[in-house]
C-alpha positions in Angstrom: 72.2 -99.8 124.2 71.6 -101.0 127.7 67.8 -100.5 129.0 67.3 -99.9 132.8 64.1 -100.3 134.3 63.0 -100.2 138.4 60.9 -101.7 140.5 59.3 -101.7 143.8 59.9 -105.4 145.3 58.0 -104.3 149.1 57.6 -101.5 151.3 57.6 -101.2 155.2 55.1 -99.2 156.8 54.0 -97.4 159.9 51.2 -95.8 161.5 52.8 -92.6 162.8 53.1 -89.8 161.5 50.3 -91.3 159.3 48.5 -94.8 158.9 50.3 -96.6 156.1 53.5 -93.9 155.9 56.5 -95.4 153.9 59.5 -96.1 155.8 61.6 -98.6 153.3 61.2 -99.3 150.2 63.3 -102.8 149.0 63.6 -101.8 145.0 65.5 -103.4 142.4 67.2 -102.0 138.9 67.5 -104.6 136.0 69.8 -103.4 133.3 68.8 -105.3 129.5 71.1 -105.1 126.6 69.7 -108.3 123.8 70.0 -111.1 126.0 72.2 -110.3 128.8 70.9 -108.7 131.8 71.7 -107.4 135.5 69.7 -106.6 138.9 71.4 -104.5 141.4 68.3 -104.9 144.9 68.6 -101.8 147.0 66.5 -100.1 150.1 65.8 -96.6 150.2 64.4 -95.2 154.3 62.0 -92.2 154.2 62.0 -90.3 157.6 59.6 -87.4 156.6 56.9 -87.0 153.8 58.0 -84.4 151.0 54.9 -82.8 149.6 51.3 -83.7 150.6 50.3 -87.7 152.0 49.1 -90.6 149.4 47.2 -93.3 151.5 49.3 -96.5 151.2 46.2 -97.4 148.8 46.2 -95.2 146.2 50.3 -95.2 146.0 51.6 -96.3 142.6 55.0 -97.9 141.3 55.7 -94.9 139.4 55.4 -92.5 142.5 57.0 -94.5 145.0 60.1 -95.2 142.5 60.4 -90.8 142.0 60.3 -91.1 145.5 63.6 -93.3 145.7 64.8 -91.6 142.8 65.2 -88.2 144.1 66.4 -89.1 147.3 69.4 -89.7 145.5 72.0 -88.0 143.8 72.4 -88.2 140.2 76.3 -89.5 140.6 74.7 -92.2 142.8 72.0 -93.1 140.4 74.8 -93.2 137.7 77.2 -95.2 139.5 74.7 -98.0 140.1 74.1 -97.8 136.2 77.8 -98.2 135.5 77.8 -101.0 137.7 75.2 -103.1 136.1 76.7 -102.0 132.8 80.3 -103.4 133.5 78.1 -106.7 134.9 76.4 -106.8 131.3 80.1 -106.2 129.6 81.5 -108.9 131.8 78.8 -111.5 130.3 79.7 -110.2 127.1 83.4 -110.7 127.2 84.0 -112.5 129.9 87.3 -111.7 131.9 91.0 -113.5 132.2 90.2 -115.8 135.7 93.7 -116.4 137.1 94.0 -120.3 137.4 96.2 -122.4 139.7 98.6 -124.4 137.7 100.9 -127.3 139.1 104.8 -126.1 138.9 106.1 -127.4 135.8 108.9 -128.8 137.6 107.1 -131.1 139.6 
């Protein structure tokens, strides 16, 4: 079974409309299954605050991850999980790669 872990790598902030307003979150999803793993990195931009403002120094990673996940459609999240699952499957069962061979009559 694959487990998916979300992490925040960095955030960009501005001082308007509030000091420390987060405009961009750089995030990763790491997929793990036994000894296999895959990572997807993305960025989410925010133009307005949904709900009450939380000062930058009081933000938690879980809170920011929830912003990122809530900004996506469930189909988009499922597509990212599918990409990571395919990467893991390709590690477990590498696909055949066509190789150039010399012509047999030369």
